[in-house]
All heavy atoms as an XYZ file, in Angstrom:
893
protein
N       5.030     25.291    -16.302
C       4.650     23.913    -16.270
C       3.242     23.832    -15.750
O       2.875     24.393    -14.716
C       5.620     23.173    -15.259
C       5.264     21.735    -15.121
S       6.543     20.773    -14.250
C       6.638     21.482    -12.702
N       2.427     23.179    -16.501
C       1.040     23.067    -16.209
C       0.738     21.637    -15.648
O       1.188     20.685    -16.196
C       0.205     23.301    -17.461
C      -1.271     23.374    -17.231
C      -1.973     23.692    -18.513
C      -3.470     23.747    -18.350
N      -4.176     24.025    -19.548
N       0.012     21.616    -14.577
C      -0.377     20.324    -13.990
C      -1.831     20.055    -14.233
O      -2.714     20.825    -13.823
C      -0.066     20.283    -12.474
C      -0.425     18.970    -11.816
C       0.322     17.856    -12.141
C      -1.510     18.857    -11.020
C      -0.043     16.619    -11.560
C      -1.850     17.679    -10.421
C      -1.081     16.568    -10.702
N      -2.132     18.956    -14.868
C      -3.520     18.575    -15.131
C      -3.924     17.501    -14.114
O      -3.179     16.533    -13.889
C      -3.659     17.998    -16.560
C      -3.257     18.947    -17.666
C      -3.314     18.238    -19.025
C      -4.219     20.127    -17.698
N      -5.079     17.699    -13.557
C      -5.616     16.699    -12.582
C      -6.089     15.531    -13.315
O      -6.843     15.615    -14.321
C      -6.717     17.347    -11.783
C      -7.361     16.351    -10.811
C      -6.221     18.531    -10.964
N      -5.741     14.391    -12.860
C      -6.183     13.086    -13.486
C      -7.434     12.626    -12.780
O      -7.385     12.188    -11.611
C      -5.058     12.053    -13.372
O      -5.561     10.799    -13.803
N      -8.562     12.662    -13.477
C      -9.804     12.188    -12.880
C      -9.813     10.685    -12.727
O     -10.389     10.160    -11.816
C     -10.942     12.653    -13.767
C     -11.163     14.114    -13.729
C     -12.351     14.568    -14.507
N     -12.476     16.021    -14.395
C     -13.094     16.770    -15.294
N     -13.679     16.183    -16.339
N     -13.143     18.025    -15.137
N      -9.108     10.068    -13.638
C      -8.990      8.562    -13.522
C      -8.267      8.170    -12.278
O      -8.688      7.268    -11.570
C      -8.285      8.023    -14.769
C      -8.311      6.529    -14.925
C      -7.627      6.154    -16.249
C      -7.738      4.700    -16.503
N      -7.064      4.313    -17.795
N      -7.213      8.879    -11.925
C      -6.457      8.573    -10.730
C      -7.298      8.862     -9.473
O      -7.249      8.134     -8.491
C      -5.171      9.408    -10.656
N      -8.108      9.926     -9.532
C      -8.966     10.263     -8.399
C      -9.983      9.126     -8.181
O     -10.239      8.694     -7.079
C      -9.712     11.603     -8.626
C      -8.710     12.760     -8.547
C     -10.836     11.818     -7.642
C      -9.296     14.069     -8.903
N     -10.549      8.644     -9.263
C     -11.512      7.547     -9.226
C     -10.930      6.293     -8.649
O     -11.432      5.642     -7.769
C     -12.133      7.308    -10.564
C     -13.186      6.177    -10.670
C     -14.412      6.569     -9.818
C     -13.557      5.939    -12.096
N      -9.701      5.916     -9.133
C      -9.034      4.739     -8.673
C      -8.686      4.875     -7.159
O      -8.875      3.940     -6.386
C      -7.796      4.452     -9.523
C      -8.203      4.016    -10.906
C      -6.873      3.422     -8.856
C      -7.081      3.973    -11.924
N      -8.194      6.039     -6.743
C      -7.816      6.268     -5.359
C      -9.063      6.219     -4.459
O      -9.024      5.595     -3.390
C      -7.163      7.627     -5.203
N     -10.179      6.744     -4.933
C     -11.399      6.699     -4.144
C     -11.890      5.256     -4.030
O     -12.259      4.821     -2.871
C     -12.461      7.606     -4.822
O     -11.973      8.891     -4.940
C     -13.749      7.570     -3.982
N     -11.908      4.510     -5.109
C     -12.375      3.129     -5.036
C     -11.470      2.268     -4.155
O     -11.905      1.416     -3.427
C     -12.480      2.561     -6.475
C     -13.629      3.202     -7.221
C     -12.597      1.023     -6.446
C     -13.687      2.903     -8.733
N     -10.127      2.536     -4.223
C      -9.216      1.798     -3.383
C      -9.325      2.172     -1.897
O      -9.166      1.333     -1.050
C      -7.775      2.005     -3.877
N      -9.626      3.433     -1.608
C      -9.691      3.880     -0.260
C     -10.998      3.519      0.446
O     -10.992      3.344      1.671
C      -9.522      5.393     -0.201
N     -12.109      3.402     -0.266
C     -13.386      3.174      0.389
C     -13.451      1.895      1.237
O     -13.983      1.967      2.375
C     -14.509      3.212     -0.649
C     -14.852      4.601     -1.171
C     -15.949      4.534     -2.238
C     -15.208      5.537     -0.030
N     -12.939      0.727      0.801
C     -12.989     -0.453      1.641
C     -12.211     -0.291      2.943
O     -12.594     -0.733      4.028
C     -12.442     -1.567      0.784
C     -12.477     -1.093     -0.580
C     -12.455      0.384     -0.535
N     -11.081      0.434      2.846
C     -10.219      0.651      4.018
C     -10.938      1.585      4.964
O     -10.940      1.386      6.182
C      -8.807      1.196      3.574
C      -8.114      0.165      2.721
C      -8.020      1.567      4.818
C      -6.877      0.702      2.066
N     -11.568      2.659      4.415
C     -12.353      3.577      5.239
C     -13.509      2.838      5.911
O     -13.742      3.125      7.123
C     -12.878      4.695      4.377
C     -11.995      5.835      4.052
C     -12.627      6.851      3.124
C     -11.516      6.505      5.352
N     -14.169      1.992      5.236
C     -15.303      1.279      5.789
C     -14.866      0.399      6.942
O     -15.459      0.392      8.053
C     -16.026      0.463      4.734
N     -13.763     -0.274      6.742
C     -13.250     -1.188      7.787
C     -12.739     -0.432      8.976
O     -13.027     -0.791     10.152
C     -12.130     -2.066      7.189
C     -11.752     -3.287      8.010
C     -12.885     -4.203      8.285
C     -10.652     -4.032      7.270
N     -11.944      0.668      8.752
C     -11.456      1.475      9.852
C     -12.627      2.120     10.641
O     -12.620      2.132     11.834
C     -10.530      2.550      9.329
N     -13.620      2.568      9.944
C     -14.766      3.167     10.604
C     -15.524      2.090     11.397
O     -15.990      2.383     12.486
C     -15.693      3.829      9.572
O     -15.067      4.853      8.906
N     -15.689      0.959     10.816
C     -16.344     -0.128     11.532
C     -15.589     -0.460     12.848
O     -16.193     -0.648     13.878
C     -16.394     -1.362     10.676
C     -16.906     -2.608     11.390
C     -18.257     -2.688     11.683
C     -16.060     -3.596     11.755
C     -18.752     -3.826     12.371
C     -16.546     -4.731     12.374
C     -17.890     -4.834     12.705
N     -14.267     -0.522     12.777
C     -13.485     -0.817     13.999
C     -13.647      0.300     15.028
O     -13.820      0.021     16.232
C     -11.961     -0.980     13.683
C     -11.658     -2.293     13.062
C     -10.662     -2.384     12.079
C     -12.285     -3.492     13.437
C     -10.367     -3.603     11.523
C     -11.977     -4.671     12.876
C     -11.010     -4.741     11.902
N     -13.616      1.569     14.624
C     -13.801      2.644     15.565
C     -15.189      2.612     16.204
O     -15.342      2.813     17.413
C     -13.600      4.004     14.874
C     -12.164      4.500     15.001
C     -11.050      3.786     15.225
C     -11.771      5.865     14.925
N      -9.969      4.608     15.248
C     -10.383      5.912     15.077
C     -12.437      7.051     14.768
C      -9.670      7.037     15.087
C     -11.719      8.195     14.729
C     -10.330      8.247     14.892
N     -16.223      2.376     15.376
C     -17.577      2.313     15.906
C     -17.740      1.088     16.829
O     -18.394      1.152     17.868
C     -18.574      2.344     14.760
C     -18.552      3.682     14.081
C     -20.004      2.033     15.271
C     -19.327      3.761     12.773
N     -17.173     -0.014     16.433
C     -17.272     -1.252     17.268
C     -16.553     -1.034     18.594
O     -16.970     -1.627     19.635
C     -16.656     -2.432     16.555
O     -17.371     -2.708     15.356
N     -15.492     -0.292     18.619
C     -14.752     -0.125     19.813
C     -15.436      0.763     20.815
O     -15.072      0.809     21.997
C     -13.384      0.503     19.502
N     -16.506      1.421     20.402
C     -17.289      2.289     21.313
C     -18.063      1.465     22.328
O     -18.341      1.925     23.407
C     -18.237      3.155     20.506
C     -17.559      4.222     19.701
C     -18.542      5.057     18.933
N     -19.204      5.928     19.883
C     -20.432      6.388     19.696
N     -21.083      6.069     18.617
N     -20.985      7.196     20.578
N     -18.385      0.208     21.966
C     -19.099     -0.604     22.878
C     -18.117     -1.217     23.919
O     -17.067     -1.672     23.552
C     -19.780     -1.776     22.119
C     -20.823     -1.356     21.097
C     -21.947     -0.558     21.754
O     -22.380     -0.943     22.841
O     -22.358      0.434     21.149
N     -18.464     -1.114     25.215
C     -17.516     -1.667     26.203
C     -17.318     -3.199     26.042
O     -18.255     -3.939     25.933
C     -18.250     -1.374     27.536
C     -19.489     -0.677     27.226
C     -19.668     -0.601     25.735
N     -16.048     -3.540     25.963
C     -15.687     -4.918     25.776
C     -14.269     -5.113     26.233
O     -13.485     -4.178     26.364
C     -15.834     -5.283     24.301
O     -15.107     -6.386     23.972
N     -13.871     -6.363     26.396
C     -12.473     -6.690     26.739
C     -11.552     -6.276     25.577
O     -10.395     -5.912     25.801
C     -12.371     -8.197     27.040
C     -10.917     -8.558     27.361
C     -13.238     -8.547     28.192
N     -12.036     -6.369     24.384
C     -11.229     -6.147     23.194
C     -11.361     -4.717     22.615
O     -10.878     -4.483     21.508
C     -11.589     -7.186     22.099
C     -11.425     -8.567     22.541
C     -12.491     -9.419     22.858
C     -10.144     -9.107     22.743
C     -12.353    -10.692     23.284
C      -9.940    -10.407     23.215
C     -11.045    -11.194     23.442
O     -10.889    -12.476     23.880
N     -12.024     -3.813     23.287
C     -12.274     -2.497     22.755
C     -10.932     -1.781     22.396
O     -10.852     -1.173     21.324
C     -13.027     -1.639     23.739
O     -14.350     -2.088     23.879
N      -9.932     -1.880     23.233
C      -8.674     -1.180     22.915
C      -7.992     -1.777     21.713
O      -7.424     -1.075     20.882
C      -7.722     -1.243     24.150
C      -8.207     -0.392     25.300
O      -8.998      0.515     25.032
O      -7.811     -0.686     26.442
N      -8.070     -3.114     21.587
C      -7.463     -3.778     20.432
C      -8.177     -3.427     19.151
O      -7.542     -3.108     18.135
C      -7.461     -5.298     20.645
O      -6.847     -5.595     21.918
C      -6.750     -5.998     19.499
N      -9.496     -3.425     19.194
C     -10.284     -3.056     18.005
C     -10.024     -1.618     17.618
O      -9.861     -1.310     16.416
C     -11.820     -3.286     18.291
C     -12.062     -4.807     18.459
C     -12.648     -2.722     17.167
C     -13.432     -5.134     18.965
N      -9.958     -0.762     18.578
C      -9.689      0.646     18.332
C      -8.286      0.810     17.680
O      -8.113      1.618     16.767
C      -9.789      1.458     19.615
C      -9.798      2.914     19.454
C     -10.960      3.582     19.081
C      -8.674      3.705     19.666
C     -10.983      4.969     18.909
C      -8.679      5.046     19.536
C      -9.840      5.694     19.168
O      -9.872      7.041     18.970
N      -7.348      0.042     18.157
C      -5.968      0.122     17.592
C      -5.947     -0.358     16.157
O      -5.190      0.159     15.388
C      -5.029     -0.693     18.465
N      -6.751     -1.353     15.820
C      -6.844     -1.821     14.419
C      -7.357     -0.670     13.559
O      -6.848     -0.420     12.459
C      -7.731     -2.996     14.246
C      -7.126     -4.287     14.646
C      -7.876     -5.238     15.332
C      -5.816     -4.584     14.370
C      -7.317     -6.450     15.736
C      -5.252     -5.797     14.734
C      -5.994     -6.724     15.432
N      -8.386      0.000     14.016
C      -8.915      1.179     13.255
C      -7.873      2.238     13.079
O      -7.698      2.826     11.995
N      -7.110      2.545     14.158
C      -6.078      3.565     14.091
C      -5.009      3.154     13.088
O      -4.495      3.974     12.340
C      -5.407      3.748     15.435
C      -6.255      4.594     16.371
O      -7.190      5.254     15.924
O      -5.913      4.605     17.594
N      -4.669      1.846     13.103
C      -3.628      1.349     12.165
C      -4.077      1.531     10.706
O      -3.260      1.881      9.874
N      -5.326      1.314     10.446
C      -5.812      1.489      9.098
C      -5.836      2.943      8.709
O      -5.509      3.280      7.543
C      -7.229      0.872      8.946
C      -7.269     -0.626      8.960
C      -8.737     -1.147      8.982
C      -6.552     -1.245      7.781
N      -6.177      3.817      9.628
C      -6.167      5.267      9.293
C      -4.703      5.751      9.050
O      -4.511      6.730      8.389
C      -6.811      6.083     10.413
C      -8.314      6.125     10.258
C      -9.136      5.708     11.344
C      -8.900      6.640      9.160
C     -10.522      5.774     11.214
C     -10.274      6.707      9.051
C     -11.106      6.269     10.078
N      -3.736      5.060      9.578
C      -2.317      5.436      9.379
C      -1.928      5.257      7.922
O      -0.907      5.808      7.498
C      -1.393      4.695     10.320
C      -1.616      4.984     11.779
C      -1.483      6.463     12.104
O      -0.562      7.129     11.623
N      -2.425      6.965     12.872
N      -2.671      4.533      7.165
C      -2.365      4.374      5.709
C      -2.612      5.687      4.979
O      -2.190      5.774      3.774
C      -3.217      3.241      5.137
C      -2.953      1.848      5.648
C      -3.930      0.858      5.073
C      -1.513      1.417      5.290
N      -3.214      6.615      5.603
C      -3.411      7.957      4.964
C      -2.333      8.935      5.420
O      -2.584     10.175      5.428
N      -1.197      8.442      5.806
C      -0.088      9.272      6.286
C       0.361     10.285      5.176
O       0.325      9.937      4.028
C       1.125      8.376      6.631
C       2.315      9.101      7.122
C       2.347      9.537      8.450
C       3.316      9.401      6.260
C       3.449     10.219      8.911
C       4.437     10.103      6.736
C       4.499     10.489      8.078
N       0.702     11.476      5.458
C       0.885     12.164      6.752
C      -0.386     12.977      7.119
O      -0.459     13.433      8.275
C       2.028     13.106      6.476
C       1.876     13.477      5.058
C       1.322     12.248      4.376
N      -1.346     13.166      6.244
C      -2.478     14.026      6.573
C      -3.300     13.490      7.714
O      -3.668     14.230      8.608
C      -3.348     14.225      5.316
C      -4.488     15.186      5.408
C      -3.978     16.577      5.811
C      -5.302     15.284      4.159
N      -3.664     12.239      7.705
C      -4.494     11.717      8.730
C      -3.781     11.694     10.106
O      -4.384     11.865     11.109
C      -5.016     10.265      8.441
O      -3.913      9.404      8.116
C      -5.969     10.309      7.284
N      -2.474     11.473     10.105
C      -1.682     11.505     11.350
C      -1.714     12.923     11.925
O      -1.942     13.102     13.120
C      -0.232     11.049     11.098
O      -0.268      9.819     10.465
C       0.519     10.973     12.399
N      -1.508     13.927     11.096
C      -1.558     15.330     11.545
C      -2.946     15.678     11.994
O      -3.140     16.327     13.031
C      -1.090     16.243     10.405
O       0.169     15.807      9.917
C      -1.028     17.684     10.847
N      -3.942     15.277     11.274
C      -5.324     15.553     11.586
C      -5.705     14.892     12.929
O      -6.373     15.517     13.757
C      -6.266     15.081     10.462
C      -7.728     15.369     10.595
C      -7.996     16.874     10.604
C      -8.499     14.757      9.421
N      -5.320     13.640     13.064
C      -5.597     12.900     14.297
C      -4.981     13.592     15.477
O      -5.621     13.757     16.547
C      -5.077     11.470     14.184
C      -5.396     10.599     15.326
C      -6.670     10.061     15.444
C      -4.494     10.331     16.355
C      -6.987      9.243     16.525
C      -4.804      9.549     17.444
C      -6.049      8.992     17.528
N      -3.734     14.033     15.390
C      -3.061     14.733     16.487
C      -3.776     16.022     16.824
O      -3.942     16.399     18.015
C      -1.631     14.999     16.127
O      -0.943     13.805     15.916
N      -4.157     16.761     15.777
C      -4.866     18.062     16.003
C      -6.221     17.826     16.659
O      -6.624     18.593     17.607
C      -5.007     18.768     14.673
N      -6.976     16.859     16.184
C      -8.283     16.567     16.761
C      -8.199     16.067     18.157
O      -9.034     16.398     19.039
C      -9.074     15.600     15.890
C      -9.453     16.085     14.484
C     -10.068     14.926     13.684
C     -10.383     17.250     14.593
N      -7.141     15.309     18.464
C      -6.976     14.815     19.795
C      -6.636     15.991     20.741
O      -7.121     16.036     21.891
C      -5.801     13.826     19.786
C      -5.602     12.951     21.043
C      -6.861     12.091     21.258
C      -4.414     12.045     20.861
N      -5.837     16.903     20.289
C      -5.543     18.109     21.058
C      -6.764     18.964     21.311
O      -6.969     19.466     22.429
C      -4.455     18.920     20.359
C      -3.816     19.968     21.169
C      -2.624     20.574     20.454
C      -1.851     21.528     21.345
N      -0.703     22.110     20.649
N      -7.588     19.093     20.258
C      -8.836     19.907     20.382
C      -9.793     19.290     21.432
O     -10.413     19.956     22.172
C      -9.519     20.048     19.036
C      -8.694     20.980     18.121
C     -10.965     20.567     19.156
C      -9.179     20.975     16.713
N      -9.831     17.927     21.408
C     -10.825     17.299     22.272
C     -10.317     17.072     23.711
O     -10.982     16.451     24.520
C     -11.198     15.920     21.692
O     -10.144     15.010     21.719
N      -9.156     17.618     24.006
C      -8.657     17.532     25.365
C      -7.749     16.369     25.671
O      -7.498     16.019     26.833
N      -7.224     15.717     24.652
C      -6.266     14.629     24.847
C      -6.869     13.256     24.848
O      -6.116     12.291     24.825
N      -8.169     13.134     24.813
C      -8.781     11.829     24.770
C     -10.132     11.927     24.074
O     -10.925     12.838     24.348
C      -8.973     11.228     26.197
C      -9.588      9.901     26.190
C      -9.240      9.216     27.544
N      -9.948      7.942     27.715
C      -9.596      6.814     27.174
N      -8.598      6.803     26.327
N     -10.309      5.753     27.378
N     -10.367     11.009     23.172
C     -11.704     10.957     22.513
C     -12.724     10.261     23.397
O     -12.406      9.230     23.969
C     -11.628     10.219     21.142
C     -10.766     10.953     20.122
C      -9.893     10.252     19.381
C     -10.924     12.272     19.912
C      -9.125     10.901     18.433
C     -10.154     12.941     18.990
C      -9.209     12.203     18.251
N     -13.889     10.868     23.501
C     -14.965     10.219     24.227
C     -15.967      9.647     23.235
O     -15.795      9.824     22.018
C     -15.656     11.268     25.119
O     -16.229     12.245     24.294
C     -14.696     11.888     26.125
N     -16.972      9.007     23.725
C     -17.960      8.469     22.813
C     -18.633      9.564     21.999
O     -18.936      9.376     20.838
C     -19.028      7.715     23.611
C     -18.573      6.407     24.116
C     -19.658      5.750     24.846
N     -19.455      4.299     24.777
C     -20.347      3.425     25.127
N     -21.479      3.801     25.609
N     -20.113      2.121     25.049
N     -18.894     10.695     22.630
C     -19.553     11.776     21.884
C     -18.635     12.462     20.921
O     -19.067     12.890     19.821
C     -20.083     12.827     22.906
C     -21.182     12.218     23.788
O     -21.878     11.337     23.311
O     -21.329     12.680     24.917
N     -17.348     12.628     21.255
C     -16.451     13.356     20.347
C     -16.170     12.520     19.081
O     -15.860     13.098     18.048
C     -15.128     13.667     21.049
O     -14.415     12.496     21.359
N     -16.280     11.178     19.200
C     -15.975     10.379     17.998
C     -17.066     10.573     16.893
O     -16.830     10.244     15.760
C     -15.884      8.911     18.385
C     -14.599      8.692     19.109
C     -14.363      7.196     19.350
O     -15.151      6.374     18.948
O     -13.323      6.920     19.972
N     -18.233     11.121     17.243
C     -19.242     11.363     16.255
C     -18.800     12.461     15.303
O     -19.274     12.517     14.143
C     -20.583     11.727     16.921
C     -21.166     10.574     17.755
C     -22.437     11.084     18.464
C     -21.484      9.380     16.893
N     -18.006     13.395     15.725
C     -17.500     14.419     14.822
C     -16.086     14.176     14.327
O     -15.657     14.656     13.315
C     -17.636     15.814     15.444
C     -16.873     16.007     16.696
C     -17.340     15.844     17.997
C     -15.548     16.508     16.853
N     -16.378     16.117     18.901
C     -15.256     16.556     18.229
C     -14.564     16.858     15.964
C     -14.024     16.949     18.727
C     -13.323     17.240     16.446
C     -13.082     17.309     17.789
N     -15.336     13.304     15.095
C     -13.970     13.048     14.698
C     -13.919     12.042     13.536
O     -13.179     12.212     12.580
C     -13.171     12.451     15.889
C     -11.835     11.923     15.462
C     -12.968     13.552     16.925
N     -14.770     11.040     13.572
C     -14.784     10.013     12.569
C     -15.018     10.550     11.122
O     -14.272     10.201     10.170
C     -15.764      8.894     12.887
C     -15.748      7.671     12.026
C     -14.372      7.001     11.996
C     -16.799      6.640     12.452
N     -16.031     11.392     10.892
C     -16.176     11.941      9.530
C     -15.014     12.727      9.036
O     -14.634     12.688      7.873
C     -17.453     12.757      9.640
C     -18.192     12.236     10.799
C     -17.150     11.766     11.739
N     -14.385     13.500      9.993
C     -13.190     14.317      9.608
C     -12.008     13.394      9.254
O     -11.252     13.706      8.321
C     -12.859     15.273     10.730
C     -13.837     16.408     10.951
C     -13.441     17.226     12.187
C     -13.909     17.309      9.731
N     -11.876     12.339     10.014
C     -10.763     11.367      9.720
C     -10.993     10.715      8.375
O     -10.089     10.563      7.584
C     -10.658     10.319     10.800
C     -10.073     10.866     12.095
S      -8.379     11.457     11.973
C      -7.535      9.886     11.695
N     -12.269     10.331      8.088
C     -12.574      9.740      6.799
C     -12.280     10.688      5.642
O     -11.687     10.301      4.640
C     -14.065      9.264      6.770
C     -14.285      8.036      7.558
O     -13.389      7.225      7.815
N     -15.496      7.869      8.008
N     -12.689     11.920      5.809
C     -12.437     12.947      4.775
C     -10.946     13.175      4.602
O     -10.459     13.204      3.429
C     -13.090     14.250      5.159
C     -13.007     15.376      4.138
C     -13.717     14.970      2.832
C     -13.651     16.642      4.708
N     -10.170     13.268      5.700
C      -8.703     13.449      5.577
C      -8.054     12.286      4.907
O      -7.129     12.432      4.115
N      -8.498     11.047      5.241
C      -7.920      9.833      4.624
C      -8.151      9.870      3.103
O      -7.249      9.579      2.340
C      -8.605      8.622      5.264
C      -8.027      7.319      4.831
C      -6.892      6.787      5.483
C      -8.547      6.619      3.747
C      -6.393      5.567      5.087
C      -8.012      5.417      3.385
C      -6.899      4.872      4.008
N      -9.381     10.140      2.725
C      -9.716     10.160      1.273
C      -8.922     11.260      0.540
O      -8.393     10.997     -0.547
C     -11.254     10.332      1.114
C     -11.766     10.236     -0.281
C     -11.482      8.805     -0.845
C     -13.242     10.473     -0.305
N      -8.858     12.424      1.135
C      -8.097     13.507      0.491
C      -6.610     13.115      0.392
O      -5.996     13.405     -0.680
C      -8.265     14.804      1.277
C      -9.708     15.325      1.115
C      -7.231     15.842      0.861
C     -10.016     16.497      2.000
N      -6.043     12.464      1.363
C      -4.638     12.096      1.300
C      -4.418     11.069      0.167
O      -3.406     11.138     -0.511
C      -4.164     11.518      2.624
C      -2.668     11.186      2.627
C      -1.799     12.372      2.399
O      -1.913     13.370      3.146
N      -0.952     12.363      1.394
N      -5.314     10.113      0.001
C      -5.162      9.149     -1.053
C      -5.315      9.815     -2.438
O      -4.599      9.435     -3.368
C      -6.183      8.012     -0.913
C      -5.685      6.980      0.028
C      -5.206      7.154      1.305
C      -5.601      5.550     -0.213
N      -4.868      5.929      1.836
C      -5.093      4.971      0.943
C      -5.930      4.769     -1.313
C      -4.846      3.596      1.005
C      -5.679      3.454     -1.202
C      -5.171      2.850     -0.047
N      -6.135     10.812     -2.528
C      -6.268     11.546     -3.801
C      -4.988     12.345     -4.063
O      -4.473     12.391     -5.230
C      -7.508     12.452     -3.786
C      -8.775     11.607     -3.802
C      -7.465     13.452     -4.931
C     -10.046     12.352     -3.616
N      -4.393     12.936     -3.021
C      -3.139     13.647     -3.187
C      -2.022     12.703     -3.651
O      -1.291     13.009     -4.569
C      -2.749     14.384     -1.877
C      -3.678     15.518     -1.584
C      -1.313     14.857     -1.939
C      -3.565     16.097     -0.176
N      -1.929     11.549     -2.996
C      -0.897     10.563     -3.432
C      -1.116     10.117     -4.862
O      -0.158      9.958     -5.624
C      -0.905      9.349     -2.504
C      -0.277      9.563     -1.166
C      -0.857      9.384      0.047
C       1.037     10.008     -0.910
N       0.008      9.659      1.037
C       1.239     10.047      0.506
C       2.166     10.344     -1.685
C       2.390     10.428      1.122
C       3.323     10.717     -1.081
C       3.432     10.755      0.307
N      -2.372      9.894     -5.254
C      -2.641      9.467     -6.632
C      -2.202     10.530     -7.621
O      -1.636     10.223     -8.700
C      -4.115      9.101     -6.834
O      -4.934     10.254     -6.836
N      -2.471     11.816     -7.332
C      -2.050     12.882     -8.242
C      -0.548     13.004     -8.287
O       0.029     13.328     -9.340
C      -2.709     14.201     -7.794
C      -4.211     14.189     -7.904
C      -4.726     13.824     -9.267
O      -4.313     14.431    -10.314
N      -5.604     12.837     -9.345
N       0.131     12.793     -7.153
C       1.595     12.803     -7.182
C       2.187     11.689     -8.031
O       3.103     11.895     -8.804
C       2.116     12.704     -5.691
C       3.631     12.678     -5.605
C       4.201     14.013     -5.998
C       4.005     12.364     -4.149
N       1.585     10.489     -7.941
C       2.025      9.370     -8.767
C       1.846      9.687    -10.230
O       2.733      9.470    -11.082
C       1.311      8.083     -8.387
C       1.796      7.641     -7.001
C       1.538      6.990     -9.367
C       0.912      6.567     -6.363
N       0.706     10.268    -10.648
C       0.488     10.655    -12.006
C       1.428     11.730    -12.441
O       1.975     11.671    -13.560
C      -1.020     11.110    -12.168
C      -1.236     11.751    -13.521
C      -1.965      9.954    -12.011
N       1.680     12.668    -11.594
C       2.617     13.763    -11.909
C       4.019     13.217    -12.210
O       4.635     13.581    -13.187
C       2.658     14.808    -10.794
C       3.626     15.909    -10.988
C       3.335     16.948    -11.889
C       4.837     15.964    -10.328
C       4.242     17.996    -12.076
C       5.777     16.938    -10.503
C       5.432     17.977    -11.395
N       4.518     12.351    -11.291
C       5.804     11.781    -11.488
C       5.852     10.923    -12.757
O       6.830     11.004    -13.545
C       6.220     10.935    -10.249
C       6.477     11.901     -9.080
C       7.446     10.132    -10.485
C       6.611     11.227     -7.744
N       4.823     10.149    -13.011
C       4.782      9.348    -14.216
C       4.847     10.204    -15.433
O       5.582      9.924    -16.399
C       3.500      8.493    -14.194
C       3.288      7.781    -15.491
C       4.017      6.637    -15.808
C       2.368      8.235    -16.412
C       3.800      6.012    -17.003
C       2.126      7.556    -17.617
C       2.885      6.448    -17.939
O       2.687      5.835    -19.116
N       4.072     11.282    -15.480
C       4.067     12.191    -16.663
C       5.429     12.865    -16.854
O       5.859     13.058    -17.961
C       2.986     13.228    -16.476
C       1.603     12.717    -16.655
C       0.573     13.773    -16.415
N      -0.749     13.265    -16.593
C      -1.843     13.890    -16.201
N      -1.769     15.111    -15.635
N      -3.081     13.359    -16.378
N       6.123     13.191    -15.732
C       7.409     13.852    -15.879
C       8.452     12.862    -16.465
O       9.278     13.268    -17.293
C       7.932     14.381    -14.497
C       7.170     15.481    -13.960
C       7.276     16.726    -14.901
N       5.916     17.228    -15.077
C       5.445     17.737    -16.157
N       6.167     17.841    -17.249
N       4.197     18.136    -16.254
N       8.480     11.644    -15.933
C       9.464     10.657    -16.393
C       9.118     10.001    -17.740
O       9.980      9.389    -18.355
C       9.733      9.611    -15.360
C      10.549     10.131    -14.177
C       9.949     10.274    -12.920
C      11.854     10.509    -14.375
C      10.735     10.784    -11.868
C      12.613     11.008    -13.291
C      12.018     11.182    -12.074
N       7.898     10.151    -18.144
C       7.496      9.566    -19.423
C       8.240     10.243    -20.595
O       8.541      9.619    -21.581
C       5.948      9.696    -19.587
C       5.398      8.872    -20.748
C       3.915      8.868    -20.687
C       3.332     10.078    -21.380
N       1.906     10.000    -21.572
N       8.545     11.518    -20.400
C       9.254     12.243    -21.415
C      10.747     11.938    -21.480
O      11.404     12.349    -22.467
N      11.290     11.225    -20.515
C      12.716     10.941    -20.452
C      13.049      9.550    -21.013
O      14.005      8.939    -20.520
C      13.226     11.055    -19.013
C      13.152     12.444    -18.483
C      12.378     12.701    -17.391
C      13.853     13.469    -19.060
C      12.341     14.000    -16.844
C      13.785     14.750    -18.564
C      13.024     15.010    -17.441
N      12.279      9.025    -21.900
C      12.539      7.734    -22.462
C      13.834      7.715    -23.278
O      14.218      8.704    -23.851
C      11.400      7.254    -23.319
C      10.130      6.923    -22.586
C       9.078      6.406    -23.468
C       7.799      6.110    -22.678
N       6.733      5.694    -23.532
N      14.501      6.590    -23.289
C      15.772      6.474    -24.051
C      15.514      6.492    -25.565
O      14.614      6.007    -26.084
C      16.497      5.169    -23.699
C      17.002      5.233    -22.273
O      17.225      6.334    -21.757
O      17.202      4.166    -21.702
């Protein structure tokens, strides 16, 4: 069984993921400034990154462990690009899975 990568699905997944990535990154960067709402803003960013489940959740846990259990202002400069990359890769993986399932069931028409 040969699996062909769908470039169209990759493009659609990338276009769909970019606004979510921009907003989640904006929330994380905005939460770096001390404010009464910093924790809430940070939680919104985390919630958006959870849309890249399971890769971003696993990546987030691993990066949190590497950084000593808490992200600081300096650690977020290297954590944020990795989270963005993990999120985008997860959306591309999901898009390829959807295409794969569609191609498999397309042959089972009545």
